[in-house]
N, C-alpha and C positions, 0 to 999 in steps of 0.2 A: 655570833660565833663565841661559844663559851668554852672556857678551860676550867675544869673543876679539880680541886685538890682535896684529898681526904687524908687525915692523920690516922694511921692504923695503930691503935693503942688499946682498945677495949675488946672484951670478949662478950660480955652480956649487954652492956649499954651501947647505944649507937655511937659510931665514931664521929668526931668533929669534921665538918666539911664546909668548903667555901668556894666561891668563884673568884678567879683572878680578874683584876681590872685590865683594861686594854694596855696600860703602861706596864703592868706586871707581866702580862703575856709577852710583851715585846722583850722585856728583860729575860724572861725564860728562854725565848728563842735564841737570844744572844749567848746565853750560858750554854745552851745545847750545841751551838755552832762551834764553840771553842774546841780545838783539837784535844782529844783525850786518849789516854792509854787504854788499849784493849785488854780484856781479861776473859778467860773462860771459866773463872771461878763463879760460884753462885753465892748470893748473900743468904743470911739466916732466914730471910723472909720466904725463900723458896721452900723451906721445909716446915715452916710454921713455928712460931714461938709465942709465949704469953708475954704480955706487956707491950711496950712500944716496939714497933716493927716497921717504921718508915712511913713514906708517903706514896700515895698513888695519884698520878696526874692523868686525868682523862680529858681528851679533846673531843668536843662536840662541834662538828662542822668547821673546825679550824685546820685548814689544809697544811699549814707549815709547822704544826706541832704534832708529834707522834700520837697515835690513837690512845695508847695506854703506856705509861711509864711508871716503873717502880723504882724508888730511890731509898736505899737503906744500907747502913754499915759500909759506906765507902764504895758502893756499887750502884750503877745505873743499869737497870734491866728493862728491855723493851718486850719482855714476854716472848710471844711466838713471832714477833715481827722481825727478829734477827737472832742468829745463833749466838753471837758474841755479846758480852756485856762490856761496860766501860767503867773505868775508875773515876769516882767522884773525889778528886784530890782534896783533902782536908774537909770533906763533906760540904763542899762549897754550894752545890745545888740543894742539898738537903737543908742547909742553914738558910738559904734564900727562901725555900718553901715555908720554913718555920716563920720567917719574918712576915710573909704574906698573910699568915693566919693570925696576926696580932689582934684583930678585932673579933675573931671567931673562937679563939682558945681562951680559957680562963688563965689567970696568972699561975695557978698551980700546974695546969697542963703544960704551959710554956716552960716553966721551971723544970718539970720532969723531963720533957723532951730535950731541953738544953743539956741536962746532966747526962742523958743517954748519948747525945751527939758527941760530947766530950770524950766518952769512952770509945766511940767509934773512930774518932780522929786518931786516937793514940793506938788502938789495937785492931781496927778494922782493915778491910782490904785497901783502903786509901793510904795506909802507911807502908804498904809493900811496894818496893820498886819494880817496875816492869821495863822491859827492854824494847818494846815495839809500840808504835802509836798508830792511830787511824782516825778517820773522820766518820761521823755517824751517818751513813747513807740512808738510814731510815728517815732522816729529815729531808732527803733529796727525792727519792723515788717512792711514790705512794704504794702501800701494801694493797693486796687484793682484799677488800673489805666490803662485800655487797650489802651487809646489814646496814651500813651507814646510809645507803642510797635507797633501800627497799622498804623503808617505813612509809606509810601512806602519805604523810605530810610532805615528804621529799620526792618520792618516786613519781608522783603525778606531775610535778611542776619543774622537773629538771630532766634534760635530755642528754644525748650523746656528747654534745659540745661541753655541757656542764661537767659531765663525767671525765672527759678527756683532760679538762683543765683542773680537775679535782676541786671544783668550786660549786657550792650549792648556792644558787641565787634565787631559786623559785620563780624564775622568769622564762623558763624554756629558752635558754640563751641562743642567740643567732649570730653566726660569724659576721663581723662588721658592725653590729649594733653598738657594741661597747666603744668603738672608735668613731662612731658618728655616721657611718655609711654602710648600711646593711646590704646584704647580697640581693641581687635582682634575678639571678637564676642559679642553677645548681651545677653548672659546668665546673670541672676541676680548676681551671684557671681563675674563675670568678670567686669560688669559695676559698681557694688558697690565698688569693690576694687579700680578701677580707680578713682571713685569719691572721695574716702577716700584719695587717693594720692593727689588729687587736693585741699584737705582741708575740705571736708565734714566729719561730725561726725555721725556715725551710732548710732541711739537711738531706744529704744524699742517702744516708742509711741510719739504722738504729742499732748498729753493731757493737758500740762501746757504751759504757756507763758514763753519762755526762757528769761533770763536776758539780753542776747545779741543775735542778729541775729534772724532767723526765721526757721520754719520747712519746709522741702520739702519731697516728696515721689517719689519713683522709681517703675515703672511697666515695664513689658516686654511682648513682643509677640514672641512666639517661636513655630510656626507651620510650616510645610513643605513649604507652599505657602507664608508665610509672617513672617518676622523676623525683630524686631525693639525694641527699648526701648523708654520710655517716662517719663517725670518728671512733677509733680504737685507742687504747692506752696501754703502754708497757709498764707492768707493775714490778715491785721489788722481787717477786718470785721468778722473774725472767719470762713470764707468760703474759700474753695480751688479754685484756678484758674490755668490755663495752657495755653500754646501756642503750638498748634500742628504744628510743622515744620515751613514752610513759611507762614502759614495761620494766621489769627488774633488771638490775645490773647482773652480768654473768660473765663467765670466762670460757664459754664454748661457742662454736659456730653453728650454722644451720643444720649440720649433721651431728651435733652433739659432741664434737671433738674439742679438746683443749686447743687453744690458739697459740701456736709457737711462732707463727708468722702471718700477719693479716693478708699478705700477698697470695698465700696459698690456701687460706681458709675458705670454707664454703660460705660465701657472702650472699647467697640468693641472687636477687636482681641487681645487686651493686657490683656491676661488672668492671667498672673503671677504677683502677688503683691510681690515686692522685699524687701520693708521695708521703714522705715522713717529715715530721716537724719536731723541733726541740721546744718544749713548753716549760717556761719558768713561771709558775703561778703568781709569784710576787710581782712579775713584770707584765702580766697580761691583764687586759680589761675586757670583761665579757658581761653582757646584759641580755 
Protein backbone atom coordinates (compact mmCIF):
# COMPACT_ATOMS: atom_id res chain seq x y z
CA UNK A 1 0.00 0.00 0.00
CA UNK A 2 1.78 3.10 -1.26
CA UNK A 3 1.12 6.79 -0.80
CA UNK A 4 3.01 8.97 -3.26
CA UNK A 5 3.72 12.69 -2.83
CA UNK A 6 4.73 15.00 -5.70
CA UNK A 7 5.94 18.58 -5.22
CA UNK A 8 4.49 20.61 -8.09
CA UNK A 9 7.09 23.24 -8.98
CA UNK A 10 8.68 22.70 -12.36
CA UNK A 11 7.43 23.21 -15.90
CA UNK A 12 10.18 21.64 -17.99
CA UNK A 13 11.99 19.40 -15.50
CA UNK A 14 10.37 16.43 -13.75
CA UNK A 15 8.84 17.29 -10.37
CA UNK A 16 10.32 15.72 -7.21
CA UNK A 17 8.33 12.74 -5.97
CA UNK A 18 8.63 10.33 -3.05
CA UNK A 19 6.77 7.59 -1.18
CA UNK A 20 5.57 8.08 2.38
CA UNK A 21 6.68 5.61 5.02
CA UNK A 22 4.03 3.68 6.94
CA UNK A 23 4.50 6.03 9.89
CA UNK A 24 4.16 9.11 7.66
CA UNK A 25 1.02 7.67 6.07
CA UNK A 26 -0.41 7.17 9.55
CA UNK A 27 0.36 10.80 10.43
CA UNK A 28 -1.26 11.91 7.16
CA UNK A 29 -4.44 10.02 8.03
CA UNK A 30 -4.59 11.70 11.43
CA UNK A 31 -4.13 15.14 9.90
CA UNK A 32 -6.90 14.50 7.39
CA UNK A 33 -9.25 13.27 10.11
CA UNK A 34 -9.02 16.53 12.03
CA UNK A 35 -12.11 18.72 11.74
CA UNK A 36 -11.56 21.39 9.10
CA UNK A 37 -13.44 24.39 7.83
CA UNK A 38 -15.28 23.99 4.55
CA UNK A 39 -14.79 26.35 1.63
CA UNK A 40 -16.03 26.52 -1.93
CA UNK A 41 -13.04 28.62 -2.92
CA UNK A 42 -10.55 27.18 -5.37
CA UNK A 43 -6.80 27.46 -4.96
CA UNK A 44 -4.50 28.95 -7.58
CA UNK A 45 -3.55 25.40 -8.49
CA UNK A 46 -6.91 24.94 -10.18
CA UNK A 47 -6.17 27.57 -12.84
CA UNK A 48 -2.48 26.76 -13.22
CA UNK A 49 0.47 28.97 -12.33
CA UNK A 50 4.21 28.91 -12.92
CA UNK A 51 6.52 28.10 -10.05
CA UNK A 52 5.60 26.26 -6.86
CA UNK A 53 1.95 25.20 -6.87
CA UNK A 54 1.58 22.77 -4.00
CA UNK A 55 1.59 19.00 -3.51
CA UNK A 56 -0.34 16.10 -4.97
CA UNK A 57 -0.84 13.08 -2.71
CA UNK A 58 -1.87 9.94 -4.56
CA UNK A 59 -3.02 6.77 -2.85
CA UNK A 60 -2.21 3.43 -4.43
CA UNK A 61 -4.31 0.67 -2.84
CA UNK A 62 -4.54 2.56 0.48
CA UNK A 63 -8.24 2.49 1.37
CA UNK A 64 -8.18 5.06 4.17
CA UNK A 65 -6.38 7.82 2.23
CA UNK A 66 -8.19 9.71 -0.56
CA UNK A 67 -7.24 8.60 -4.07
CA UNK A 68 -5.91 12.04 -5.02
CA UNK A 69 -5.44 15.11 -2.85
CA UNK A 70 -4.21 18.54 -3.93
CA UNK A 71 -2.82 20.80 -1.21
CA UNK A 72 -1.85 24.41 -1.95
CA UNK A 73 -2.33 27.98 -0.77
CA UNK A 74 -4.30 27.04 2.33
CA UNK A 75 -6.76 24.77 0.52
CA UNK A 76 -7.14 20.99 0.48
CA UNK A 77 -8.82 19.90 -2.74
CA UNK A 78 -10.05 16.36 -3.43
CA UNK A 79 -10.59 17.09 -7.13
CA UNK A 80 -13.72 15.30 -8.43
CA UNK A 81 -14.16 13.23 -5.28
CA UNK A 82 -16.16 15.99 -3.55
CA UNK A 83 -17.56 19.40 -4.47
CA UNK A 84 -16.35 21.28 -1.39
CA UNK A 85 -12.76 22.00 -0.46
CA UNK A 86 -11.28 22.38 3.02
CA UNK A 87 -9.15 25.00 4.72
CA UNK A 88 -5.58 23.92 5.53
CA UNK A 89 -5.19 26.17 8.58
CA UNK A 90 -1.69 27.70 8.69
CA UNK A 91 -0.77 25.35 5.83
CA UNK A 92 -0.40 22.57 8.40
CA UNK A 93 -0.88 19.71 5.95
CA UNK A 94 1.25 21.38 3.30
CA UNK A 95 4.09 21.90 5.81
CA UNK A 96 3.85 18.25 6.88
CA UNK A 97 4.17 17.11 3.26
CA UNK A 98 7.22 19.29 2.83
CA UNK A 99 8.83 17.66 5.87
CA UNK A 100 8.24 14.17 4.45
CA UNK A 101 10.28 15.13 1.38
CA UNK A 102 13.42 16.06 3.28
CA UNK A 103 15.37 13.18 1.72
CA UNK A 104 14.04 13.73 -1.79
CA UNK A 105 14.25 17.51 -2.16
CA UNK A 106 17.46 19.46 -2.48
CA UNK A 107 18.18 22.13 0.14
CA UNK A 108 17.47 24.82 -2.46
CA UNK A 109 14.13 23.23 -3.34
CA UNK A 110 13.19 23.00 0.34
CA UNK A 111 14.17 26.61 0.94
CA UNK A 112 12.15 27.78 -2.06
CA UNK A 113 9.01 25.91 -0.99
CA UNK A 114 9.37 27.12 2.60
CA UNK A 115 9.42 30.72 1.39
CA UNK A 116 6.31 30.11 -0.71
CA UNK A 117 4.53 28.47 2.24
CA UNK A 118 5.25 31.55 4.34
CA UNK A 119 3.44 33.67 1.76
CA UNK A 120 0.47 31.30 1.72
CA UNK A 121 0.03 31.30 5.50
CA UNK A 122 -0.10 35.09 5.53
CA UNK A 123 -2.22 35.70 2.46
CA UNK A 124 -3.73 32.45 1.27
CA UNK A 125 -7.12 30.96 1.95
CA UNK A 126 -5.92 29.64 5.31
CA UNK A 127 -5.86 33.19 6.69
CA UNK A 128 -9.54 33.78 5.89
CA UNK A 129 -12.02 33.10 8.71
CA UNK A 130 -14.89 30.75 7.87
CA UNK A 131 -18.10 30.32 9.82
CA UNK A 132 -18.91 26.66 9.21
CA UNK A 133 -17.06 23.42 9.71
CA UNK A 134 -17.36 19.87 8.49
CA UNK A 135 -15.61 16.55 8.41
CA UNK A 136 -14.14 15.06 5.28
CA UNK A 137 -16.53 12.30 4.26
CA UNK A 138 -14.22 11.39 1.41
CA UNK A 139 -12.17 9.60 4.06
CA UNK A 140 -15.23 7.65 5.14
CA UNK A 141 -17.15 6.55 2.07
CA UNK A 142 -15.11 5.23 -0.88
CA UNK A 143 -15.62 6.93 -4.25
CA UNK A 144 -16.62 4.93 -7.30
CA UNK A 145 -13.23 4.34 -8.90
CA UNK A 146 -13.28 1.20 -11.08
CA UNK A 147 -9.85 1.94 -12.51
CA UNK A 148 -8.28 1.05 -9.17
CA UNK A 149 -9.72 -2.46 -9.46
CA UNK A 150 -9.68 -3.13 -13.19
CA UNK A 151 -5.95 -3.32 -13.84
CA UNK A 152 -4.87 -6.90 -14.68
CA UNK A 153 -2.72 -7.39 -11.56
CA UNK A 154 -5.69 -6.53 -9.32
CA UNK A 155 -8.82 -7.55 -11.22
CA UNK A 156 -7.98 -11.23 -11.47
CA UNK A 157 -7.07 -11.76 -7.80
CA UNK A 158 -9.75 -9.76 -5.97
CA UNK A 159 -13.48 -10.44 -5.80
CA UNK A 160 -16.74 -8.89 -4.63
CA UNK A 161 -15.80 -9.27 -0.94
CA UNK A 162 -12.51 -7.46 -1.50
CA UNK A 163 -14.36 -4.72 -3.34
CA UNK A 164 -17.06 -4.35 -0.70
CA UNK A 165 -14.38 -3.94 1.97
CA UNK A 166 -12.36 -1.63 -0.29
CA UNK A 167 -9.31 -3.79 0.37
CA UNK A 168 -7.02 -5.23 -2.26
CA UNK A 169 -5.51 -8.42 -0.82
CA UNK A 170 -4.91 -10.40 -4.05
CA UNK A 171 -6.28 -13.47 -2.23
CA UNK A 172 -9.83 -13.63 -3.67
CA UNK A 173 -11.00 -13.01 -0.09
CA UNK A 174 -13.61 -15.30 1.46
CA UNK A 175 -15.98 -14.43 4.33
CA UNK A 176 -14.69 -15.93 7.56
CA UNK A 177 -11.18 -16.75 6.37
CA UNK A 178 -9.79 -13.56 7.88
CA UNK A 179 -11.22 -14.46 11.28
CA UNK A 180 -10.13 -18.09 11.14
CA UNK A 181 -13.34 -19.92 10.19
CA UNK A 182 -14.29 -19.80 6.52
CA UNK A 183 -17.81 -20.39 5.24
CA UNK A 184 -18.94 -23.93 4.49
CA UNK A 185 -21.97 -23.01 2.39
CA UNK A 186 -23.46 -19.94 0.74
CA UNK A 187 -26.71 -19.61 2.71
CA UNK A 188 -27.49 -16.08 3.89
CA UNK A 189 -27.14 -16.93 7.56
CA UNK A 190 -23.82 -18.70 7.08
CA UNK A 191 -22.17 -15.99 4.98
CA UNK A 192 -23.58 -13.23 7.20
CA UNK A 193 -22.20 -14.87 10.34
CA UNK A 194 -18.77 -15.28 8.74
CA UNK A 195 -18.74 -11.65 7.62
CA UNK A 196 -19.66 -10.51 11.13
CA UNK A 197 -16.74 -12.53 12.49
CA UNK A 198 -14.53 -10.63 10.04
CA UNK A 199 -15.75 -7.34 11.51
CA UNK A 200 -18.84 -6.42 9.47
CA UNK A 201 -21.77 -5.01 11.44
CA UNK A 202 -25.28 -6.10 10.52
CA UNK A 203 -27.68 -3.13 10.13
CA UNK A 204 -31.35 -2.78 9.25
CA UNK A 205 -30.85 -0.34 6.38
CA UNK A 206 -28.38 1.83 4.51
CA UNK A 207 -30.50 4.95 4.60
CA UNK A 208 -28.11 7.30 6.42
CA UNK A 209 -24.43 8.16 6.03
CA UNK A 210 -22.38 6.43 8.75
CA UNK A 211 -20.03 8.49 10.88
CA UNK A 212 -17.27 6.05 9.97
CA UNK A 213 -16.93 3.48 7.21
CA UNK A 214 -19.55 2.67 4.57
CA UNK A 215 -22.47 0.35 3.82
CA UNK A 216 -22.33 -2.95 1.96
CA UNK A 217 -25.01 -5.48 1.02
CA UNK A 218 -25.03 -9.27 0.70
CA UNK A 219 -27.06 -11.38 -1.73
CA UNK A 220 -27.10 -15.10 -2.42
CA UNK A 221 -27.95 -17.53 -5.22
CA UNK A 222 -29.25 -20.84 -3.95
CA UNK A 223 -30.76 -22.91 -6.73
CA UNK A 224 -29.87 -26.52 -7.61
CA UNK A 225 -27.78 -25.54 -10.63
CA UNK A 226 -26.09 -22.41 -9.22
CA UNK A 227 -24.99 -21.53 -5.71
CA UNK A 228 -22.94 -18.48 -4.81
CA UNK A 229 -22.90 -15.22 -2.79
CA UNK A 230 -22.23 -11.65 -3.90
CA UNK A 231 -21.51 -8.27 -2.26
CA UNK A 232 -22.41 -4.69 -3.25
CA UNK A 233 -20.93 -1.42 -1.92
CA UNK A 234 -22.52 2.00 -1.43
CA UNK A 235 -20.17 4.67 -2.79
CA UNK A 236 -19.77 8.38 -2.05
CA UNK A 237 -21.95 9.25 -5.09
CA UNK A 238 -24.90 7.53 -3.28
CA UNK A 239 -25.05 4.75 -5.89
CA UNK A 240 -24.09 1.12 -5.41
CA UNK A 241 -21.31 -0.68 -7.27
CA UNK A 242 -19.82 -4.16 -7.27
CA UNK A 243 -17.12 -6.41 -8.72
CA UNK A 244 -18.42 -9.75 -10.01
CA UNK A 245 -15.59 -12.16 -9.28
CA UNK A 246 -12.59 -11.79 -11.57
CA UNK A 247 -14.45 -9.43 -13.90
CA UNK A 248 -14.28 -5.62 -13.82
CA UNK A 249 -15.81 -3.46 -11.10
CA UNK A 250 -18.92 -1.65 -12.30
CA UNK A 251 -21.95 0.33 -11.11
CA UNK A 252 -24.66 -1.26 -13.24
CA UNK A 253 -26.85 -4.34 -12.80
CA UNK A 254 -27.57 -7.21 -15.20
CA UNK A 255 -29.89 -4.94 -17.19
CA UNK A 256 -27.26 -2.22 -17.52
CA UNK A 257 -29.01 0.14 -15.09
CA UNK A 258 -27.31 2.18 -12.38
CA UNK A 259 -27.84 0.59 -8.98
CA UNK A 260 -29.75 2.86 -6.61
CA UNK A 261 -30.79 -0.04 -4.38
CA UNK A 262 -29.40 -3.60 -4.56
CA UNK A 263 -32.74 -4.97 -3.35
CA UNK A 264 -34.45 -3.86 -6.58
CA UNK A 265 -31.53 -4.29 -8.98
CA UNK A 266 -31.45 -6.99 -11.64
CA UNK A 267 -29.25 -9.52 -9.86
CA UNK A 268 -29.61 -12.42 -12.26
CA UNK A 269 -29.65 -15.73 -10.33
CA UNK A 270 -28.87 -14.05 -6.98
CA UNK A 271 -32.46 -14.09 -5.81
CA UNK A 272 -31.96 -13.93 -2.02
CA UNK A 273 -31.30 -10.55 -0.45
CA UNK A 274 -29.45 -11.30 2.80
CA UNK A 275 -29.13 -7.85 4.32
CA UNK A 276 -27.12 -4.68 4.83
CA UNK A 277 -23.88 -4.33 6.76
CA UNK A 278 -21.80 -1.46 8.09
CA UNK A 279 -18.19 -1.92 6.98
CA UNK A 280 -15.35 -0.05 8.71
CA UNK A 281 -12.28 -1.19 6.74
CA UNK A 282 -9.83 -0.40 9.55
CA UNK A 283 -11.76 -2.82 11.77
CA UNK A 284 -12.28 -5.68 9.33
CA UNK A 285 -9.92 -8.56 8.66
CA UNK A 286 -10.29 -10.27 5.31
CA UNK A 287 -8.09 -12.79 3.53
